C-alpha positions as CSV (number, residue, x, y, z in Angstrom):
1,X,-38.3,10.8,-47.3
2,X,-38.2,9.0,-43.9
3,X,-41.4,7.5,-42.6
4,X,-40.9,8.9,-39.1
5,X,-40.5,12.4,-40.5
6,X,-43.4,12.2,-42.8
7,X,-45.9,11.0,-40.2
8,X,-44.7,13.8,-37.9
9,X,-45.0,16.5,-40.7
10,X,-48.6,15.5,-41.6
11,X,-49.6,15.5,-37.9
12,X,-50.3,11.9,-37.3
13,X,-47.9,11.9,-34.2
14,X,-47.0,14.9,-32.0
15,X,-43.1,14.6,-32.2
16,X,-40.7,13.0,-34.6
17,X,-39.3,11.1,-31.7
18,X,-42.7,9.6,-31.1
19,X,-42.9,8.7,-34.8
20,X,-39.5,6.9,-34.5
21,X,-40.6,5.1,-31.3
22,X,-43.8,4.0,-33.0
23,X,-41.8,2.5,-35.9
24,X,-39.4,0.7,-33.5
25,X,-42.3,-0.7,-31.6
26,X,-43.9,-2.1,-34.7
27,X,-46.9,0.2,-34.7
28,X,-46.2,1.5,-38.2
29,X,-46.8,-0.5,-41.4
30,X,-46.2,0.6,-44.9
31,X,-47.9,-1.6,-47.6
32,X,-48.5,-4.3,-44.9
33,X,-44.9,-4.5,-43.8
34,X,-43.3,-3.3,-40.5
35,X,-40.8,-0.6,-41.1
36,X,-38.0,1.1,-39.3
37,X,-37.9,4.9,-38.8
38,X,-35.5,5.5,-41.8
39,X,-37.7,3.6,-44.2
40,X,-38.3,5.7,-47.4
41,X,-41.9,6.5,-48.0
42,X,-43.2,7.3,-51.5
43,X,-46.4,8.7,-53.1
44,X,-49.1,6.0,-53.3
45,X,-47.9,4.0,-50.2
46,X,-50.4,2.9,-47.7
47,X,-49.4,3.7,-44.2
48,X,-51.1,2.2,-41.1
49,X,-50.3,3.7,-37.8
50,X,-51.7,2.1,-34.6
51,X,-52.2,4.5,-31.6
52,X,-52.0,3.6,-27.9
53,X,-55.8,3.6,-27.5
54,X,-56.2,0.9,-30.1
55,X,-57.3,3.4,-32.8
56,X,-55.7,2.9,-36.1
57,X,-55.0,5.4,-38.9
58,X,-54.9,4.1,-42.4
59,X,-53.7,6.7,-44.9
60,X,-52.5,6.7,-48.5
61,X,-49.6,9.1,-49.3
62,X,-50.6,11.9,-51.7
63,X,-47.7,14.3,-51.3
64,X,-44.4,14.3,-49.5
65,X,-43.5,17.3,-47.4
66,X,-40.4,18.0,-45.4
67,X,-41.6,20.5,-42.7
68,X,-44.5,20.2,-40.3
69,X,-47.5,22.2,-41.6
70,X,-50.9,23.3,-40.2
71,X,-53.8,20.9,-40.2
72,X,-55.5,22.2,-43.3
73,X,-52.4,21.7,-45.4
74,X,-51.6,18.3,-43.7
75,X,-54.9,16.9,-44.6
76,X,-54.2,17.5,-48.3
77,X,-51.1,15.3,-48.2
78,X,-52.9,12.1,-47.6
79,X,-56.1,10.2,-48.3
80,X,-57.7,9.0,-45.0
81,X,-59.1,5.5,-45.1
82,X,-59.3,5.1,-41.3
83,X,-62.2,3.2,-39.8
84,X,-64.7,5.5,-38.0
85,X,-64.1,5.8,-34.2
86,X,-66.4,3.7,-32.0
87,X,-69.5,5.5,-30.5
88,X,-68.9,7.2,-27.2
89,X,-71.4,4.9,-25.4
90,X,-69.3,1.9,-26.4
91,X,-66.2,3.2,-24.8
92,X,-67.7,4.6,-21.6
93,X,-66.2,3.1,-18.4
94,X,-68.4,0.7,-16.4
95,X,-69.3,1.6,-12.8
96,X,-69.1,5.4,-13.1
97,X,-71.0,7.1,-10.3
98,X,-72.7,10.5,-10.5
99,X,-70.8,13.3,-9.0
100,X,-71.9,14.3,-5.5
101,X,-73.5,11.1,-4.5
102,X,-71.1,10.4,-1.7
103,X,-68.8,7.5,-1.0
104,X,-70.1,4.1,-2.5
105,X,-71.5,1.6,0.0
106,X,-70.2,-2.0,0.2
107,X,-73.0,-3.1,-2.1
108,X,-72.1,-0.4,-4.6
109,X,-68.5,-1.4,-4.6
110,X,-69.4,-5.1,-5.2
111,X,-71.7,-4.1,-8.1
112,X,-68.9,-2.0,-9.6
113,X,-66.4,-4.9,-9.2
114,X,-68.9,-7.2,-10.9
115,X,-69.4,-4.9,-13.8
116,X,-65.6,-4.5,-14.3
117,X,-65.2,-8.3,-14.2
118,X,-62.7,-8.4,-11.3
119,X,-64.5,-10.6,-8.9
120,X,-62.3,-11.7,-6.1
């Protein structure tokens, strides 16, 4: 079975075209090797899929399916060895102001720029 079709059918990507694009872009690795969209995946293979946000899915193929299925069935088709997501506090953007506090002053803007690291 094709790798792009399998990652689509188990709901790791939204569309098959996105699966193919991820393979072409080098974001999909099977057993440590970059693969093309037509690569044949087998039971027991380790698939690593890197998403745009830097998050990585690491799954081991348990079952091959041809059609896209619902989430409860899709989870049964692989073993998820992905690292846990970072805590929300770690990914919060710097310099976020409370809603309704008005336009930032020049001092506030300089402080936000300093926090972001874009001093100029």
